[in-house]
N, CA, C and O atoms as CSV, one atom per row, in Angstrom:
chain,resi,resn,atom,element,x,y,z
A,1,MET,N,N,97.888,80.505,104.393
A,1,MET,CA,C,97.370,81.858,104.561
A,1,MET,C,C,96.343,82.115,103.464
A,1,MET,O,O,96.618,81.905,102.282
A,2,LEU,N,N,95.188,82.561,103.855
A,2,LEU,CA,C,94.057,82.827,102.962
A,2,LEU,C,C,93.611,81.579,102.218
A,2,LEU,O,O,92.904,81.679,101.215
A,3,GLY,N,N,94.016,80.394,102.697
A,3,GLY,CA,C,93.638,79.157,102.033
A,3,GLY,C,C,94.471,78.859,100.806
A,3,GLY,O,O,94.118,77.973,100.028
A,4,LEU,N,N,95.560,79.567,100.609
A,4,LEU,CA,C,96.417,79.373,99.438
A,4,LEU,C,C,97.519,78.373,99.748
A,4,LEU,O,O,98.027,78.327,100.868
A,5,THR,N,N,97.885,77.578,98.757
A,5,THR,CA,C,99.023,76.683,98.921
A,5,THR,C,C,100.311,77.497,98.856
A,5,THR,O,O,100.310,78.670,98.482
A,6,GLU,N,N,101.406,76.844,99.231
A,6,GLU,CA,C,102.700,77.543,99.199
A,6,GLU,C,C,103.061,77.957,97.768
A,6,GLU,O,O,103.578,79.053,97.551
A,7,ARG,N,N,102.791,77.082,96.795
A,7,ARG,CA,C,103.091,77.402,95.398
A,7,ARG,C,C,102.264,78.587,94.915
A,7,ARG,O,O,102.776,79.453,94.205
A,8,GLN,N,N,100.991,78.633,95.294
A,8,GLN,CA,C,100.136,79.740,94.886
A,8,GLN,C,C,100.658,81.044,95.478
A,8,GLN,O,O,100.657,82.080,94.814
A,9,GLN,N,N,101.105,80.985,96.732
A,9,GLN,CA,C,101.682,82.178,97.351
A,9,GLN,C,C,102.948,82.604,96.637
A,9,GLN,O,O,103.160,83.793,96.402
A,10,GLN,N,N,103.798,81.637,96.288
A,10,GLN,CA,C,105.045,81.960,95.586
A,10,GLN,C,C,104.758,82.576,94.218
A,10,GLN,O,O,105.443,83.506,93.794
A,11,CYS,N,N,103.750,82.054,93.538
A,11,CYS,CA,C,103.400,82.605,92.223
A,11,CYS,C,C,102.851,84.023,92.360
A,11,CYS,O,O,103.169,84.890,91.547
A,12,LEU,N,N,102.028,84.264,93.386
A,12,LEU,CA,C,101.510,85.617,93.600
A,12,LEU,C,C,102.633,86.581,93.970
A,12,LEU,O,O,102.624,87.736,93.543
A,13,GLU,N,N,103.598,86.115,94.760
A,13,GLU,CA,C,104.738,86.971,95.101
A,13,GLU,C,C,105.544,87.316,93.857
A,13,GLU,O,O,105.997,88.450,93.701
A,14,GLY,N,N,105.723,86.350,92.982
A,14,GLY,CA,C,106.406,86.619,91.712
A,14,GLY,C,C,105.632,87.604,90.873
A,14,GLY,O,O,106.217,88.489,90.249
A,15,PHE,N,N,104.304,87.457,90.850
A,15,PHE,CA,C,103.455,88.384,90.102
A,15,PHE,C,C,103.581,89.789,90.692
A,15,PHE,O,O,103.640,90.773,89.954
A,16,LEU,N,N,103.623,89.878,92.026
A,16,LEU,CA,C,103.784,91.180,92.676
A,16,LEU,C,C,105.133,91.815,92.337
A,16,LEU,O,O,105.264,93.038,92.283
A,17,ALA,N,N,106.125,90.965,92.112
A,17,ALA,CA,C,107.461,91.457,91.743
A,17,ALA,C,C,107.540,91.776,90.254
A,17,ALA,O,O,108.623,92.041,89.733
A,18,ARG,N,N,106.375,91.751,89.554
A,18,ARG,CA,C,106.268,92.079,88.134
A,18,ARG,C,C,107.080,91.145,87.238
A,18,ARG,O,O,107.676,91.562,86.244
A,19,LYS,N,N,107.083,89.871,87.621
A,19,LYS,CA,C,107.771,88.871,86.819
A,19,LYS,C,C,106.759,88.185,85.910
A,19,LYS,O,O,105.576,88.092,86.234
A,20,THR,N,N,107.238,87.712,84.781
A,20,THR,CA,C,106.374,86.978,83.864
A,20,THR,C,C,106.197,85.555,84.382
A,20,THR,O,O,106.921,85.112,85.273
A,21,ALA,N,N,105.224,84.845,83.812
A,21,ALA,CA,C,104.987,83.454,84.209
A,21,ALA,C,C,106.225,82.601,83.919
A,21,ALA,O,O,106.547,81.684,84.675
A,22,LYS,N,N,106.909,82.908,82.826
A,22,LYS,CA,C,108.124,82.153,82.503
A,22,LYS,C,C,109.217,82.387,83.535
A,22,LYS,O,O,109.897,81.447,83.948
A,23,GLU,N,N,109.388,83.648,83.956
A,23,GLU,CA,C,110.408,83.966,84.966
A,23,GLU,C,C,110.083,83.304,86.294
A,23,GLU,O,O,110.963,82.744,86.948
A,24,ILE,N,N,108.811,83.368,86.692
A,24,ILE,CA,C,108.394,82.737,87.943
A,24,ILE,C,C,108.625,81.229,87.853
A,24,ILE,O,O,109.141,80.613,88.786
A,25,GLY,N,N,108.241,80.649,86.726
A,25,GLY,CA,C,108.421,79.214,86.527
A,25,GLY,C,C,109.875,78.799,86.599
A,25,GLY,O,O,110.201,77.780,87.208
A,26,ARG,N,N,110.756,79.583,85.981
A,26,ARG,CA,C,112.191,79.277,86.042
A,26,ARG,C,C,112.685,79.294,87.472
A,26,ARG,O,O,113.437,78.409,87.881
A,27,GLU,N,N,112.265,80.308,88.249
A,27,GLU,CA,C,112.714,80.414,89.641
A,27,GLU,C,C,112.192,79.262,90.493
A,27,GLU,O,O,112.893,78.773,91.379
A,28,LEU,N,N,110.965,78.830,90.227
A,28,LEU,CA,C,110.357,77.778,91.039
A,28,LEU,C,C,110.622,76.381,90.494
A,28,LEU,O,O,110.328,75.389,91.160
A,29,GLY,N,N,111.176,76.296,89.282
A,29,GLY,CA,C,111.461,74.993,88.689
A,29,GLY,C,C,110.219,74.308,88.154
A,29,GLY,O,O,110.127,73.081,88.151
A,30,ILE,N,N,109.258,75.115,87.699
A,30,ILE,CA,C,108.028,74.574,87.115
A,30,ILE,C,C,107.778,75.274,85.782
A,30,ILE,O,O,108.423,76.276,85.471
A,31,SER,N,N,106.847,74.749,85.004
A,31,SER,CA,C,106.563,75.363,83.704
A,31,SER,C,C,105.719,76.628,83.875
A,31,SER,O,O,105.092,76.834,84.915
A,32,HIS,N,N,105.715,77.463,82.848
A,32,HIS,CA,C,104.908,78.682,82.926
A,32,HIS,C,C,103.422,78.337,82.902
A,32,HIS,O,O,102.593,79.102,83.393
A,33,HIS,N,N,103.089,77.175,82.326
A,33,HIS,CA,C,101.692,76.728,82.349
A,33,HIS,C,C,101.262,76.418,83.784
A,33,HIS,O,O,100.147,76.744,84.192
A,34,ALA,N,N,102.160,75.786,84.543
A,34,ALA,CA,C,101.857,75.484,85.948
A,34,ALA,C,C,101.694,76.771,86.743
A,34,ALA,O,O,100.829,76.862,87.613
A,35,VAL,N,N,102.526,77.767,86.445
A,35,VAL,CA,C,102.412,79.064,87.120
A,35,VAL,C,C,101.044,79.661,86.834
A,35,VAL,O,O,100.373,80.152,87.742
A,36,GLU,N,N,100.632,79.620,85.581
A,36,GLU,CA,C,99.327,80.174,85.209
A,36,GLU,C,C,98.191,79.430,85.901
A,36,GLU,O,O,97.188,80.038,86.275
A,37,GLN,N,N,98.344,78.109,86.074
A,37,GLN,CA,C,97.321,77.332,86.778
A,37,GLN,C,C,97.278,77.698,88.268
A,37,GLN,O,O,96.201,77.774,88.859
A,38,HIS,N,N,98.444,77.924,88.867
A,38,HIS,CA,C,98.493,78.340,90.272
A,38,HIS,C,C,97.850,79.719,90.438
A,38,HIS,O,O,97.121,79.952,91.402
A,39,LEU,N,N,98.116,80.618,89.514
A,39,LEU,CA,C,97.501,81.950,89.578
A,39,LEU,C,C,95.984,81.852,89.400
A,39,LEU,O,O,95.226,82.551,90.072
A,40,LYS,N,N,95.549,80.972,88.484
A,40,LYS,CA,C,94.116,80.791,88.259
A,40,LYS,C,C,93.446,80.250,89.525
A,40,LYS,O,O,92.375,80.718,89.911
A,41,ALA,N,N,94.077,79.265,90.169
A,41,ALA,CA,C,93.519,78.689,91.394
A,41,ALA,C,C,93.487,79.726,92.517
A,41,ALA,O,O,92.543,79.760,93.306
A,42,SER,N,N,94.513,80.565,92.587
A,42,SER,CA,C,94.532,81.596,93.633
A,42,SER,C,C,93.451,82.644,93.380
A,42,SER,O,O,92.832,83.138,94.323
A,43,ARG,N,N,93.220,82.987,92.106
A,43,ARG,CA,C,92.134,83.928,91.775
A,43,ARG,C,C,90.797,83.363,92.228
A,43,ARG,O,O,89.967,84.076,92.793
A,44,LYS,N,N,90.599,82.078,91.974
A,44,LYS,CA,C,89.338,81.426,92.344
A,44,LYS,C,C,89.170,81.413,93.870
A,44,LYS,O,O,88.091,81.720,94.376
A,45,LYS,N,N,90.228,81.060,94.599
A,45,LYS,CA,C,90.151,81.003,96.060
A,45,LYS,C,C,89.908,82.375,96.681
A,45,LYS,O,O,89.191,82.497,97.674
A,46,LEU,N,N,90.510,83.407,96.088
A,46,LEU,CA,C,90.393,84.755,96.648
A,46,LEU,C,C,89.190,85.508,96.087
A,46,LEU,O,O,88.875,86.604,96.550
A,47,GLY,N,N,88.515,84.927,95.090
A,47,GLY,CA,C,87.355,85.580,94.497
A,47,GLY,C,C,87.724,86.828,93.722
A,47,GLY,O,O,86.975,87.805,93.697
A,48,ALA,N,N,88.885,86.784,93.092
A,48,ALA,CA,C,89.386,87.948,92.354
A,48,ALA,C,C,89.104,87.773,90.860
A,48,ALA,O,O,89.167,86.660,90.339
A,49,PRO,N,N,88.792,88.881,90.174
A,49,PRO,CA,C,88.512,88.788,88.741
A,49,PRO,C,C,89.758,88.566,87.890
A,49,PRO,O,O,89.674,88.009,86.796
A,50,ASP,N,N,90.907,88.999,88.388
A,50,ASP,CA,C,92.142,88.815,87.629
A,50,ASP,C,C,93.314,88.633,88.586
A,50,ASP,O,O,93.157,88.746,89.802
A,51,SER,N,N,94.491,88.349,88.028
A,51,SER,CA,C,95.674,88.090,88.857
A,51,SER,C,C,96.118,89.324,89.618
A,51,SER,O,O,96.605,89.219,90.744
A,52,ALA,N,N,95.954,90.495,89.013
A,52,ALA,CA,C,96.352,91.728,89.698
A,52,ALA,C,C,95.524,91.930,90.960
A,52,ALA,O,O,96.061,92.307,92.001
A,53,ALA,N,N,94.227,91.683,90.875
A,53,ALA,CA,C,93.369,91.831,92.047
A,53,ALA,C,C,93.723,90.778,93.099
A,53,ALA,O,O,93.750,91.076,94.293
A,54,ALA,N,N,93.994,89.550,92.657
A,54,ALA,CA,C,94.390,88.495,93.594
A,54,ALA,C,C,95.698,88.859,94.281
A,54,ALA,O,O,95.850,88.641,95.483
A,55,ALA,N,N,96.639,89.410,93.531
A,55,ALA,CA,C,97.920,89.805,94.115
A,55,ALA,C,C,97.733,90.928,95.131
A,55,ALA,O,O,98.389,90.943,96.172
A,56,ARG,N,N,96.825,91.881,94.824
A,56,ARG,CA,C,96.557,92.964,95.780
A,56,ARG,C,C,95.958,92.415,97.074
A,56,ARG,O,O,96.360,92.809,98.169
A,57,ILE,N,N,94.996,91.503,96.940
A,57,ILE,CA,C,94.376,90.908,98.127
A,57,ILE,C,C,95.431,90.171,98.947
A,57,ILE,O,O,95.478,90.301,100.170
A,58,TYR,N,N,96.275,89.398,98.269
A,58,TYR,CA,C,97.334,88.653,98.949
A,58,TYR,C,C,98.310,89.600,99.641
A,58,TYR,O,O,98.698,89.371,100.787
A,59,ALA,N,N,98.704,90.664,98.942
A,59,ALA,CA,C,99.666,91.614,99.512
A,59,ALA,C,C,99.087,92.310,100.733
A,59,ALA,O,O,99.784,92.485,101.733
A,60,GLU,N,N,97.826,92.709,100.668
A,60,GLU,CA,C,97.201,93.381,101.807
A,60,GLU,C,C,97.103,92.464,103.012
A,60,GLU,O,O,97.229,92.915,104.151
A,61,ALA,N,N,96.881,91.182,102.770
A,61,ALA,CA,C,96.726,90.239,103.875
A,61,ALA,C,C,98.059,89.818,104.475
A,61,ALA,O,O,98.111,89.429,105.642
A,62,THR,N,N,99.139,89.888,103.701
A,62,THR,CA,C,100.417,89.370,104.184
A,62,THR,C,C,101.433,90.440,104.544
A,62,THR,O,O,102.386,90.152,105.268
A,63,THR,N,N,101.263,91.646,104.069
A,63,THR,CA,C,102.258,92.682,104.310
A,63,THR,C,C,102.095,93.242,105.707
A,63,THR,O,O,101.003,93.641,106.112
A,64,THR,N,N,103.183,93.265,106.427
A,64,THR,CA,C,103.189,93.911,107.733
A,64,THR,C,C,104.072,95.136,107.630
A,64,THR,O,O,105.117,95.103,106.980
A,65,ILE,N,N,103.667,96.188,108.253
A,65,ILE,CA,C,104.437,97.423,108.198
A,65,ILE,C,C,105.464,97.387,109.323
A,65,ILE,O,O,105.120,97.284,110.500
A,66,GLU,N,N,106.720,97.475,108.935
A,66,GLU,CA,C,107.809,97.489,109.891
A,66,GLU,C,C,108.454,98.866,109.855
A,66,GLU,O,O,108.432,99.531,108.819
A,67,PRO,N,N,109.027,99.302,110.971
A,67,PRO,CA,C,109.701,100.595,110.947
A,67,PRO,C,C,110.918,100.531,110.032
A,67,PRO,O,O,111.516,99.473,109.837
A,68,TYR,N,N,111.269,101.686,109.475
A,68,TYR,CA,C,112.418,101.745,108.585
A,68,TYR,C,C,113.737,101.824,109.347
A,68,TYR,O,O,114.800,101.936,108.735
A,69,TYR,N,N,113.680,101.768,110.631
A,69,TYR,CA,C,114.878,101.870,111.439
A,69,TYR,C,C,114.726,100.974,112.651
A,69,TYR,O,O,113.611,100.640,113.054
A,70,ASP,N,N,115.849,100.589,113.227
A,70,ASP,CA,C,115.851,99.828,114.468
A,70,ASP,C,C,116.109,100.803,115.604
A,70,ASP,O,O,116.857,101.766,115.434
A,71,LEU,N,N,115.506,100.571,116.747
A,71,LEU,CA,C,115.664,101.485,117.872
A,71,LEU,C,C,117.121,101.689,118.283
A,71,LEU,O,O,117.492,102.818,118.605
A,72,PRO,N,N,117.971,100.651,118.289
A,72,PRO,CA,C,119.367,100.890,118.675
A,72,PRO,C,C,120.106,101.836,117.726
A,72,PRO,O,O,121.116,102.425,118.112
A,73,GLU,N,N,119.615,101.993,116.482
A,73,GLU,CA,C,120.282,102.873,115.532
A,73,GLU,C,C,119.988,104.345,115.798
A,73,GLU,O,O,120.753,105.212,115.378
A,74,LEU,N,N,118.890,104.637,116.489
A,74,LEU,CA,C,118.524,106.023,116.729
A,74,LEU,C,C,119.400,106.617,117.822
A,74,LEU,O,O,119.621,105.976,118.850
A,75,PRO,N,N,119.899,107.826,117.619
A,75,PRO,CA,C,120.691,108.450,118.677
A,75,PRO,C,C,119.791,108.820,119.850
A,75,PRO,O,O,118.666,109.285,119.663
A,76,GLN,N,N,120.287,108.613,121.027
A,76,GLN,CA,C,119.551,108.990,122.229
A,76,GLN,C,C,119.632,110.499,122.411
A,76,GLN,O,O,120.600,111.124,121.978
A,77,ALA,N,N,118.632,111.084,123.043
A,77,ALA,CA,C,118.598,112.535,123.242
A,77,ALA,C,C,119.824,113.004,124.005
A,77,ALA,O,O,120.396,114.044,123.681
A,78,ALA,N,N,120.232,112.252,125.011
A,78,ALA,CA,C,121.407,112.642,125.801
A,78,ALA,C,C,122.667,112.605,124.945
A,78,ALA,O,O,123.545,113.452,125.111
A,79,ASP,N,N,122.775,111.645,124.037
A,79,ASP,CA,C,123.936,111.560,123.150
A,79,ASP,C,C,124.036,112.782,122.255
A,79,ASP,O,O,125.131,113.288,122.013
A,80,CYS,N,N,122.894,113.262,121.759
A,80,CYS,CA,C,122.889,114.410,120.866
A,80,CYS,C,C,123.303,115.681,121.587
A,80,CYS,O,O,123.951,116.546,120.998
A,81,VAL,N,N,122.939,115.801,122.839
A,81,VAL,CA,C,123.282,117.001,123.597
A,81,VAL,C,C,124.772,117.013,123.904
A,81,VAL,O,O,125.423,118.052,123.788
A,82,GLN,N,N,125.313,115.866,124.293
A,82,GLN,CA,C,126.722,115.814,124.667
A,82,GLN,C,C,127.624,115.936,123.443
A,82,GLN,O,O,128.530,116.770,123.416
A,83,SER,N,N,127.382,115.125,122.456
A,83,SER,CA,C,128.170,115.204,121.229
A,83,SER,C,C,127.300,114.715,120.084
A,83,SER,O,O,126.620,113.696,120.205
A,84,PRO,N,N,127.320,115.438,118.975
A,84,PRO,CA,C,126.477,115.012,117.860
A,84,PRO,C,C,126.971,113.678,117.306
A,84,PRO,O,O,128.173,113.412,117.306
A,85,PRO,N,N,126.057,112.845,116.838
A,85,PRO,CA,C,126.474,111.559,116.276
A,85,PRO,C,C,127.241,111.758,114.968
A,85,PRO,O,O,127.102,112.776,114.291
A,86,HIS,N,N,128.032,110.780,114.645
A,86,HIS,CA,C,128.812,110.812,113.403
A,86,HIS,C,C,127.850,110.861,112.214
A,86,HIS,O,O,126.825,110.180,112.235
A,87,PRO,N,N,128.160,111.658,111.164
A,87,PRO,CA,C,127.251,111.777,110.007
A,87,PRO,C,C,126.895,110.437,109.369
A,87,PRO,O,O,125.758,110.244,108.939
A,88,GLU,N,N,127.850,109.507,109.301
A,88,GLU,CA,C,127.562,108.214,108.703
A,88,GLU,C,C,126.505,107.461,109.513
A,88,GLU,O,O,125.677,106.744,108.952
A,89,ARG,N,N,126.542,107.632,110.844
A,89,ARG,CA,C,125.548,106.965,111.684
A,89,ARG,C,C,124.167,107.586,111.478
A,89,ARG,O,O,123.158,106.882,111.503
A,90,LEU,N,N,124.123,108.896,111.275
A,90,LEU,CA,C,122.840,109.547,111.010
A,90,LEU,C,C,122.255,109.067,109.691
A,90,LEU,O,O,121.057,108.801,109.592
A,91,ILE,N,N,123.111,108.958,108.675
A,91,ILE,CA,C,122.643,108.503,107.372
A,91,ILE,C,C,122.119,107.069,107.493
A,91,ILE,O,O,121.091,106.726,106.908
A,92,ALA,N,N,122.829,106.242,108.250
A,92,ALA,CA,C,122.403,104.852,108.406
A,92,ALA,C,C,121.117,104.739,109.205
A,92,ALA,O,O,120.389,103.755,109.070
A,93,SER,N,N,120.825,105.738,110.040
A,93,SER,CA,C,119.643,105.633,110.891
A,93,SER,C,C,118.355,105.942,110.143
A,93,SER,O,O,117.276,105.576,110.610
A,94,PHE,N,N,118.437,106.602,109.001
A,94,PHE,CA,C,117.241,106.911,108.224
A,94,PHE,C,C,117.211,106.024,106.995
A,94,PHE,O,O,117.952,106.243,106.037
A,95,ARG,N,N,116.359,105.036,107.031
A,95,ARG,CA,C,116.263,104.097,105.920
A,95,ARG,C,C,115.107,104.483,105.027
A,95,ARG,O,O,114.072,104.971,105.481
A,96,VAL,N,N,115.310,104.254,103.765
A,96,VAL,CA,C,114.290,104.579,102.785
A,96,VAL,C,C,113.793,103.281,102.173
A,96,VAL,O,O,114.584,102.393,101.852
A,97,ALA,N,N,112.493,103.175,102.014
A,97,ALA,CA,C,111.914,101.960,101.438
A,97,ALA,C,C,112.038,102.020,99.919
A,97,ALA,O,O,111.050,102.200,99.207
A,98,ALA,N,N,113.260,101.869,99.441
A,98,ALA,CA,C,113.495,101.965,98.007
A,98,ALA,C,C,113.111,100.678,97.307
A,98,ALA,O,O,112.629,100.683,96.175
A,99,HIS,N,N,113.331,99.598,97.991
A,99,HIS,CA,C,113.021,98.315,97.386
A,99,HIS,C,C,112.377,97.467,98.454
A,99,HIS,O,O,112.987,97.203,99.490
A,100,GLU,N,N,111.153,97.035,98.219
A,100,GLU,CA,C,110.474,96.210,99.199
A,100,GLU,C,C,110.415,94.777,98.719
A,100,GLU,O,O,110.129,94.490,97.557
A,101,GLU,N,N,110.694,93.896,99.650
A,101,GLU,CA,C,110.599,92.477,99.359
A,101,GLU,C,C,110.080,91.813,100.604
A,101,GLU,O,O,110.776,91.748,101.618
A,102,ARG,N,N,108.886,91.329,100.539
A,102,ARG,CA,C,108.238,90.674,101.667
A,102,ARG,C,C,108.203,91.563,102.898
A,102,ARG,O,O,108.458,91.100,104.009
A,103,GLY,N,N,107.889,92.839,102.703
A,103,GLY,CA,C,107.673,93.748,103.821
A,103,GLY,C,C,108.923,94.333,104.442
A,103,GLY,O,O,108.822,95.063,105.428
A,104,ARG,N,N,110.110,94.041,103.900
A,104,ARG,CA,C,111.341,94.586,104.466
A,104,ARG,C,C,111.815,95.779,103.658
A,104,ARG,O,O,111.682,95.800,102.435
A,105,ALA,N,N,112.362,96.764,104.334
A,105,ALA,CA,C,112.867,97.954,103.651
A,105,ALA,C,C,114.395,97.916,103.656
A,105,ALA,O,O,115.005,97.457,104.622
A,106,TYR,N,N,115.002,98.393,102.590
A,106,TYR,CA,C,116.451,98.422,102.478
A,106,TYR,C,C,116.935,99.864,102.450
A,106,TYR,O,O,116.246,100.755,101.953
A,107,ALA,N,N,118.116,100.078,102.986
A,107,ALA,CA,C,118.667,101.421,103.047
A,107,ALA,C,C,119.276,101.804,101.700
A,107,ALA,O,O,119.817,100.965,100.980
A,108,LEU,N,N,119.175,103.073,101.386
A,108,LEU,CA,C,119.836,103.597,100.189
A,108,LEU,C,C,121.195,104.142,100.589
A,108,LEU,O,O,121.368,104.688,101.679
A,109,ARG,N,N,122.144,103.988,99.700
A,109,ARG,CA,C,123.455,104.589,99.940
A,109,ARG,C,C,123.334,106.086,99.723
A,109,ARG,O,O,122.462,106.534,98.978
A,110,PRO,N,N,124.206,106.876,100.371
A,110,PRO,CA,C,124.142,108.332,100.197
A,110,PRO,C,C,124.229,108.756,98.733
A,110,PRO,O,O,123.572,109.718,98.334
A,111,SER,N,N,125.025,108.056,97.927
A,111,SER,CA,C,125.142,108.414,96.508
A,111,SER,C,C,123.821,108.174,95.777
A,111,SER,O,O,123.479,108.913,94.854
A,112,GLN,N,N,123.068,107.127,96.194
A,112,GLN,CA,C,121.769,106.864,95.579
A,112,GLN,C,C,120.766,107.945,95.949
A,112,GLN,O,O,119.954,108.356,95.121
A,113,VAL,N,N,120.824,108.405,97.202
A,113,VAL,CA,C,119.923,109.470,97.642
A,113,VAL,C,C,120.227,110.747,96.862
A,113,VAL,O,O,119.310,111.427,96.402
A,114,CYS,N,N,121.514,111.075,96.712
A,114,CYS,CA,C,121.896,112.275,95.966
A,114,CYS,C,C,121.461,112.160,94.508
A,114,CYS,O,O,120.996,113.136,93.920
A,115,GLY,N,N,121.608,110.987,93.930
A,115,GLY,CA,C,121.169,110.786,92.555
A,115,GLY,C,C,119.670,110.966,92.405
A,115,GLY,O,O,119.214,111.586,91.444
A,116,ALA,N,N,118.897,110.430,93.343
A,116,ALA,CA,C,117.440,110.568,93.292
A,116,ALA,C,C,117.029,112.026,93.445
A,116,ALA,O,O,116.129,112.494,92.747
A,117,VAL,N,N,117.678,112.740,94.348
A,117,VAL,CA,C,117.366,114.157,94.549
A,117,VAL,C,C,117.729,114.951,93.292
A,117,VAL,O,O,116.976,115.827,92.867
A,118,GLY,N,N,118.880,114.642,92.704
A,118,GLY,CA,C,119.301,115.335,91.488
A,118,GLY,C,C,118.339,115.099,90.326
A,118,GLY,O,O,117.977,116.037,89.616
A,119,LEU,N,N,117.925,113.845,90.132
A,119,LEU,CA,C,116.969,113.540,89.064
A,119,LEU,C,C,115.626,114.226,89.310
A,119,LEU,O,O,114.991,114.715,88.376
A,120,SER,N,N,115.206,114.258,90.556
A,120,SER,CA,C,113.939,114.923,90.877
A,120,SER,C,C,114.010,116.409,90.573
A,120,SER,O,O,113.061,116.986,90.041
A,121,SER,N,N,115.137,117.032,90.910
A,121,SER,CA,C,115.251,118.466,90.656
A,121,SER,C,C,115.301,118.757,89.156
A,121,SER,O,O,114.748,119.760,88.705
A,122,VAL,N,N,115.952,117.896,88.384
A,122,VAL,CA,C,115.984,118.080,86.932
A,122,VAL,C,C,114.572,117.937,86.364
A,122,VAL,O,O,114.155,118.724,85.515
A,123,ALA,N,N,113.842,116.928,86.838
A,123,ALA,CA,C,112.479,116.711,86.357
A,123,ALA,C,C,111.589,117.901,86.690
A,123,ALA,O,O,110.787,118.324,85.857
A,124,LEU,N,N,111.718,118.441,87.885
A,124,LEU,CA,C,110.911,119.598,88.265
A,124,LEU,C,C,111.262,120.823,87.431
A,124,LEU,O,O,110.383,121.609,87.079
A,125,THR,N,N,112.533,120.985,87.118
A,125,THR,CA,C,112.960,122.103,86.279
A,125,THR,C,C,112.362,121.982,84.878
A,125,THR,O,O,111.899,122.971,84.310
A,126,VAL,N,N,112.372,120.778,84.327
A,126,VAL,CA,C,111.799,120.559,82.998
A,126,VAL,C,C,110.298,120.846,83.014
A,126,VAL,O,O,109.778,121.487,82.101
A,127,ILE,N,N,109.607,120.378,84.041
A,127,ILE,CA,C,108.166,120.624,84.154
A,127,ILE,C,C,107.885,122.116,84.250
A,127,ILE,O,O,106.968,122.621,83.602
A,128,LEU,N,N,108.666,122.817,85.052
A,128,LEU,CA,C,108.482,124.263,85.191
A,128,LEU,C,C,108.709,124.971,83.858
A,128,LEU,O,O,107.955,125.876,83.500
A,129,ALA,N,N,109.745,124.562,83.122
A,129,ALA,CA,C,110.025,125.174,81.814
A,129,ALA,C,C,108.875,124.918,80.842
A,129,ALA,O,O,108.502,125.804,80.074
A,130,LEU,N,N,108.315,123.718,80.873
A,130,LEU,CA,C,107.172,123.424,80.010
A,130,LEU,C,C,105.959,124.276,80.372
A,130,LEU,O,O,105.264,124.773,79.486
A,131,LEU,N,N,105.703,124.446,81.651
A,131,LEU,CA,C,104.579,125.274,82.086
A,131,LEU,C,C,104.753,126.729,81.638
A,131,LEU,O,O,103.794,127.371,81.211
A,132,VAL,N,N,105.974,127.237,81.738
A,132,VAL,CA,C,106.241,128.608,81.306
A,132,VAL,C,C,106.027,128.727,79.797
A,132,VAL,O,O,105.440,129.701,79.325
A,133,ALA,N,N,106.504,127.735,79.042
A,133,ALA,CA,C,106.330,127.755,77.584
A,133,ALA,C,C,104.855,127.695,77.215
A,133,ALA,O,O,104.416,128.386,76.295
A,134,ILE,N,N,104.094,126.881,77.917
A,134,ILE,CA,C,102.657,126.794,77.645
A,134,ILE,C,C,101.971,128.119,77.958
A,134,ILE,O,O,101.120,128.577,77.195
A,135,ALA,N,N,102.337,128.730,79.070
A,135,ALA,CA,C,101.736,130.013,79.449
A,135,ALA,C,C,102.052,131.082,78.405
A,135,ALA,O,O,101.183,131.879,78.051
A,136,GLN,N,N,103.289,131.102,77.913
A,136,GLN,CA,C,103.657,132.077,76.898
A,136,GLN,C,C,102.897,131.821,75.596
A,136,GLN,O,O,102.486,132.766,74.921
A,137,GLY,N,N,102.709,130.551,75.243
A,137,GLY,CA,C,101.960,130.219,74.037
A,137,GLY,C,C,100.502,130.637,74.132
A,137,GLY,O,O,99.934,131.146,73.166
A,138,VAL,N,N,99.897,130.425,75.290
A,138,VAL,CA,C,98.516,130.819,75.516
A,138,VAL,C,C,98.404,132.345,75.446
A,138,VAL,O,O,97.449,132.882,74.885
A,139,GLN,N,N,99.378,133.022,76.015
A,139,GLN,CA,C,99.356,134.490,76.010
A,139,GLN,C,C,99.460,135.013,74.571
A,139,GLN,O,O,98.769,135.971,74.223
A,140,GLN,N,N,100.287,134.420,73.745
A,140,GLN,CA,C,100.415,134.848,72.363
A,140,GLN,C,C,99.147,134.561,71.572
A,140,GLN,O,O,98.787,135.337,70.687
A,141,LEU,N,N,98.469,133.469,71.872
A,141,LEU,CA,C,97.241,133.139,71.157
A,141,LEU,C,C,96.107,134.099,71.525
A,141,LEU,O,O,95.273,134.426,70.680
A,142,THR,N,N,96.074,134.540,72.752
A,142,THR,CA,C,94.984,135.418,73.194
A,142,THR,C,C,95.220,136.865,72.816
A,142,THR,O,O,94.278,137.657,72.834
A,143,SER,N,N,96.433,137.239,72.476
A,143,SER,CA,C,96.680,138.648,72.117
A,143,SER,C,C,96.702,138.877,70.632
A,143,SER,O,O,96.898,140.007,70.185
């Protein structure tokens, strides 16, 4: 794909996963110098100025967008009218792309979703408090 060898693709995938050359080398059973040479060759083949640009080009060319759900998991309209689906089935039917690996999305557990929502609300509260404090400080300076 894109004229890259399998090793070059594996090294770019490791780079996309934010792994160091040593980590990629350990996983592939090669030295970190070999990883760096594979990345250099892939940059040259893709005409990229650096490894990040080469990884972006590779990711754009290889990533396919898949739905976050399978059709059999979705409740049918007739099923919803007759009896609502079980809550666990509804939760399972909505998948969140929390972790992507080679274009696949994984579902979050309900506790993970609640944790993410809770952290987001705390962060928004802190931001709002900072904005109010800044506004009060500006008001005191102007008066």
